[in-house]
C-alpha positions as CSV (number, residue, x, y, z in Angstrom):
1,L,123.9,116.3,141.6
2,R,121.2,113.5,141.6
3,L,118.8,116.1,142.9
4,A,120.0,119.1,140.5
5,E,119.7,116.5,137.8
6,R,115.8,115.8,138.7
7,A,115.7,119.4,138.9
8,V,116.6,119.9,135.3
9,D,114.1,116.9,134.3
10,W,111.1,118.6,136.0
11,C,111.5,121.7,134.7
12,R,112.5,120.7,130.8
13,H,109.8,117.9,130.7
14,E,106.9,118.7,133.4
15,L,107.1,122.7,133.5
16,Q,108.2,123.1,129.9
17,D,110.2,125.8,131.1
18,S,113.8,125.0,130.1
19,P,115.2,128.8,131.5
20,A,113.8,127.8,134.8
21,A,116.2,124.8,134.8
22,Q,119.1,127.1,134.3
23,P,120.3,127.7,138.3
24,F,120.5,123.7,138.2
25,L,122.5,123.2,135.1
26,D,124.7,125.7,136.5
27,R,125.3,123.6,139.4
28,I,125.6,120.7,137.5
29,R,128.6,122.1,135.6
30,V,130.3,123.5,138.7
31,V,130.1,119.4,139.9
32,D,130.7,117.9,136.7
33,P,131.8,120.0,134.3
34,S,131.2,117.3,131.3
35,H,127.9,115.9,132.7
36,P,125.5,115.2,129.6
37,A,123.4,117.7,130.6
38,V,125.9,120.2,130.4
39,H,126.5,119.0,126.6
40,R,122.8,119.2,126.2
41,R,122.9,122.5,127.2
42,L,125.7,123.8,125.0
43,A,124.3,121.8,122.1
44,S,120.7,123.9,122.7
45,Q,122.9,127.5,122.5
46,Y,124.7,126.2,119.5
47,R,121.3,125.4,117.9
48,E,119.6,128.7,118.4
49,K,122.8,130.3,117.1
50,G,122.5,128.0,114.0
51,V,126.1,126.6,114.5
52,F,124.6,123.3,113.7
53,D,128.6,121.4,113.1
54,A,129.2,122.3,117.2
55,E,125.6,121.4,118.3
56,R,126.5,117.8,116.9
57,D,129.6,117.7,118.6
58,A,127.7,118.5,121.7
59,L,125.3,116.2,121.7
60,H,127.8,113.5,121.1
61,R,129.6,114.2,123.8
62,A,126.5,114.0,126.0
63,L,125.9,110.6,124.6
64,L,128.6,109.3,125.7
65,R,127.9,110.3,129.4
66,A,123.9,109.4,129.4
67,R,123.0,106.8,131.6
68,H,119.2,106.6,131.2
69,P,117.2,105.2,128.3
70,G,115.2,108.3,128.3
71,E,117.9,110.8,127.8
72,K,119.7,108.3,124.9
73,R,116.9,108.6,123.2
74,Q,116.3,112.1,123.5
75,I,120.2,112.7,122.1
76,L,119.6,110.7,119.5
77,L,116.8,112.0,118.1
78,R,118.3,115.3,118.0
79,L,121.5,113.7,116.3
80,A,119.2,112.3,113.7
81,A,117.6,115.3,113.0
82,V,120.5,117.7,112.6
83,E,122.3,114.7,110.4
84,E,119.5,114.6,108.4
85,E,117.9,118.1,108.3
86,R,121.0,120.0,108.3
87,F,124.0,117.8,106.8
88,Q,121.6,115.8,104.8
89,N,123.5,112.6,105.9
90,L,121.0,110.3,105.7
91,D,123.0,107.1,106.4
92,E,124.0,108.8,109.6
93,A,120.9,109.3,111.0
94,T,119.4,105.7,109.9
95,L,122.6,105.0,112.5
96,H,121.2,106.8,115.0
97,Y,117.4,105.9,115.0
98,D,118.5,102.2,114.6
99,A,120.4,102.7,117.9
100,I,117.0,103.8,119.6
101,L,115.3,100.9,118.2
102,A,118.1,98.8,119.7
103,F,116.8,99.3,123.6
104,E,113.5,101.2,122.3
105,P,112.1,98.5,119.8
106,E,108.3,100.0,119.6
107,D,109.6,103.9,119.1
108,L,107.3,104.9,116.5
109,E,109.3,108.4,116.1
110,S,112.3,107.0,115.2
111,L,110.5,104.3,112.6
112,R,108.7,107.2,111.1
113,G,112.2,108.7,110.9
114,L,113.4,105.9,108.9
115,E,110.2,105.5,106.8
116,R,110.9,109.0,105.3
117,I,114.8,108.0,105.1
118,A,114.1,105.1,103.1
119,R,111.2,107.1,100.6
120,L,114.2,109.3,100.2
121,Q,116.7,106.7,99.5
122,R,114.1,104.8,97.4
123,R,115.2,102.1,99.3
124,F,111.8,100.3,98.8
125,T,112.5,96.4,100.7
126,K,113.6,98.5,103.8
127,L,111.0,100.8,103.6
128,A,108.4,97.6,103.7
129,M,110.2,96.4,106.7
130,V,109.6,99.5,108.4
131,L,105.9,100.1,107.8
132,E,105.1,96.3,108.7
133,R,107.1,97.1,112.0
134,Q,105.0,100.6,112.6
135,V,101.6,98.3,112.0
136,D,102.9,96.1,114.7
137,V,103.9,98.3,117.1
138,T,101.7,101.1,117.0
139,R,98.3,101.0,119.6
140,D,96.5,104.2,117.8
141,T,94.0,103.0,115.4
142,Q,94.7,106.2,112.9
143,E,98.4,105.5,113.0
144,R,97.6,101.7,112.3
145,L,95.5,102.5,109.1
146,G,97.8,105.1,107.7
147,A,101.0,102.9,108.0
148,L,98.3,99.8,106.7
149,L,97.5,101.8,103.1
150,R,101.1,103.1,102.9
151,L,102.3,99.5,102.8
152,A,99.5,98.1,100.6
153,D,100.3,101.2,97.9
154,L,103.6,100.0,98.2
155,H,103.1,96.5,97.3
156,E,100.6,97.3,94.7
157,H,102.6,100.0,92.6
158,Y,106.3,99.5,93.2
159,F,106.7,95.6,94.0
160,L,103.7,95.1,91.5
161,R,102.1,92.5,94.2
162,P,98.6,92.9,94.2
163,H,98.4,89.5,96.3
164,L,100.4,91.1,98.9
165,A,98.3,94.7,99.2
166,A,95.1,93.0,99.4
167,P,95.8,91.4,102.6
168,R,96.7,94.4,104.2
169,L,93.7,96.6,102.6
170,E,91.1,94.1,104.3
171,S,93.0,94.9,107.5
172,A,92.7,98.4,107.0
173,L,88.8,98.1,106.2
174,L,88.9,96.2,109.9
175,L,89.8,99.2,111.1
176,D,87.6,101.7,109.0
177,P,85.4,99.6,107.2
178,K,84.1,102.7,104.7
179,N,87.9,103.9,104.4
180,R,87.2,104.6,100.7
181,A,90.6,104.4,99.7
182,A,91.3,100.9,100.8
183,L,88.0,99.8,99.0
184,E,89.1,101.3,95.6
185,G,92.3,99.7,96.0
186,L,90.4,96.6,97.3
187,E,89.0,97.0,93.9
188,R,92.1,97.0,91.6
189,C,93.7,94.5,93.4
190,Y,90.9,91.9,93.3
191,R,91.0,92.8,89.4
192,A,94.9,92.3,88.9
193,Q,94.1,89.0,90.4
194,R,91.8,88.3,88.7
195,D,89.7,87.4,91.7
196,W,86.2,88.2,90.8
197,N,84.4,87.0,93.8
198,G,86.9,89.0,95.8
199,L,86.1,91.8,93.3
200,A,82.6,91.4,93.4
201,N,82.8,91.8,96.9
202,A,84.7,95.0,97.1
203,T,82.4,96.5,94.6
204,E,79.7,95.8,96.9
205,R,81.6,97.5,99.7
206,L,82.1,100.5,97.7
207,A,78.8,100.8,96.6
208,A,77.5,100.5,100.0
209,V,79.1,103.3,101.6
210,E,78.9,105.3,98.3
211,S,76.4,108.9,99.3
212,D,76.8,110.5,95.8
213,P,74.0,109.2,93.6
214,R,76.0,109.8,90.1
215,V,78.9,107.5,91.9
216,A,76.8,105.3,93.3
217,V,75.1,104.4,89.8
218,T,78.8,104.4,88.5
219,V,79.7,101.9,90.8
220,L,76.6,99.2,90.8
221,L,77.1,99.4,86.7
222,R,80.8,97.9,87.7
223,L,79.7,95.4,90.1
224,A,76.6,94.4,87.7
225,E,79.5,93.7,84.8
226,I,81.2,91.7,87.2
227,H,78.7,89.7,87.9
228,E,77.2,89.0,84.5
229,E,80.5,88.7,82.5
230,K,82.9,87.6,84.9
231,R,80.9,85.4,87.3
232,A,77.9,84.5,85.5
233,D,75.6,85.0,87.9
234,F,73.1,86.6,86.5
235,A,70.1,86.8,89.4
236,A,73.3,89.2,91.1
237,A,73.6,90.9,88.2
238,A,70.0,91.8,87.8
239,A,69.9,93.1,91.5
240,A,72.7,95.1,90.7
241,Y,71.1,96.9,87.8
242,Q,67.6,97.0,89.7
243,R,69.6,99.4,92.2
244,V,70.4,101.5,89.6
245,L,66.9,101.9,88.7
246,A,66.2,103.1,92.1
247,Y,68.5,106.0,91.6
248,D,67.5,106.9,88.1
249,G,64.2,104.8,86.7
250,A,65.1,105.9,83.1
251,H,68.9,104.4,83.0
252,R,69.1,103.3,79.3
253,Q,71.7,100.7,80.1
254,A,70.2,99.2,83.2
255,L,67.2,99.2,81.5
256,T,68.7,97.3,78.4
257,A,71.2,95.1,80.2
258,L,67.9,93.7,82.6
259,A,66.0,92.9,79.3
260,R,68.5,91.4,77.8
261,I,69.6,89.0,81.5
262,E,65.9,88.1,81.5
263,E,65.3,87.1,78.1
264,R,68.6,85.0,78.6
265,R,66.9,83.7,81.7
266,G,64.1,82.6,79.8
267,D,61.7,85.2,81.1
268,V,60.1,86.8,78.3
269,H,57.7,88.7,80.2
270,A,60.0,90.7,82.5
271,A,62.5,91.4,79.4
272,A,59.1,92.7,77.2
273,E,58.4,95.0,80.3
274,Y,61.8,96.6,80.3
275,K,62.1,97.1,76.2
276,A,58.8,98.9,76.6
277,R,60.2,101.0,79.1
278,L,63.1,101.9,76.8
279,A,60.7,102.4,74.1
280,D,58.9,105.1,76.1
281,L,62.4,106.7,76.5
282,A,62.6,106.8,72.7
283,P,63.6,109.9,71.2
284,T,61.2,109.5,68.5
285,A,58.1,107.8,67.4
286,K,60.0,105.9,64.7
287,A,62.5,104.6,67.4
288,A,59.7,103.4,69.8
289,A,58.0,101.9,67.3
290,L,61.3,99.8,66.0
291,V,61.7,98.6,69.8
292,H,58.0,97.5,70.0
293,A,58.5,95.9,67.2
294,G,61.4,94.0,68.1
295,I,59.6,92.9,71.7
296,G,56.6,91.3,69.2
297,E,59.3,89.3,67.5
298,M,60.8,88.0,70.5
299,L,57.3,87.2,71.8
300,A,56.2,85.9,68.5
301,L,59.0,83.7,68.6
302,G,57.9,79.8,69.4
303,D,54.7,81.0,70.2
304,R,56.0,82.5,73.3
305,D,52.7,84.8,73.6
306,P,51.5,85.5,70.3
307,A,48.6,88.0,72.2
308,L,51.0,90.0,73.5
309,A,53.2,90.1,70.6
310,E,50.4,91.6,68.3
311,R,49.6,94.3,70.6
312,H,53.4,95.4,70.5
313,Y,53.2,94.9,66.6
314,Q,49.8,97.2,66.8
315,Q,51.7,99.7,69.3
316,A,54.8,100.2,66.5
317,V,52.1,100.7,63.3
318,H,50.5,103.2,65.7
319,L,53.8,105.1,66.4
320,D,54.8,104.8,62.7
321,P,52.4,103.5,60.0
322,T,54.7,103.7,57.5
């Protein structure tokens, strides 16, 4: 009997040839008609015929006689699948997955089944627990990354706990530093927490991995705004706007912001240079003249640089004598 059991196992799992196991199953049936292998074969035949209630009964009988953990796991997985897919009995399927985890706590297939059912039943607390277990037990980098992202999404969007989502996203980035979903999620979470330093760091990382110039400019503008308006770090804001100009030297928003920042920092000559570039981009001569006149006013104020102020006034008159 033991030799026949091993032969059946060999045919099924090593050769992947179930028909080759049939002579050994016939021998087992003669010796022990209630052997679990016999009931599993019956269950397979019922499944092929679409008689799923009979398949379920045969699997239960096989489970009663099963001795080895691996054999019990296979039977319980099939029972869970039958309950979930054929009878939509999610509570019973959950019991079967839990039974596997009682002796195989790191069984990922069972944890995935519990995740699937928890989502269908909208049992989000249970779902969070299952995802945490997946993160803890999986050894595959991509599997762990996926579980971390799903767990972070749950904390952010269902529980509305960005402070719990952010650490999971940071863990995901340790596995994949360029993961866009994690970086964008971190931006949202740190903004929701009003953690401006964390937000600036996340946006900086997102800008660093962006390959599309147009998207990179949009991210850098966000970064500059965070530095300027939330962190009052004008040097960092200016550096971000300069990076925008590296992509688009005629970017009006970046030039305007740099002129504003430099004037605020007291470097009126740098501010005048940025404003002069804006004048060059003006749609009409009259608009350009108004910009040069404004530069002249800024430089004339407090005798900052009267000579340069006069040159800009002259340029304004040259462009628009009226």
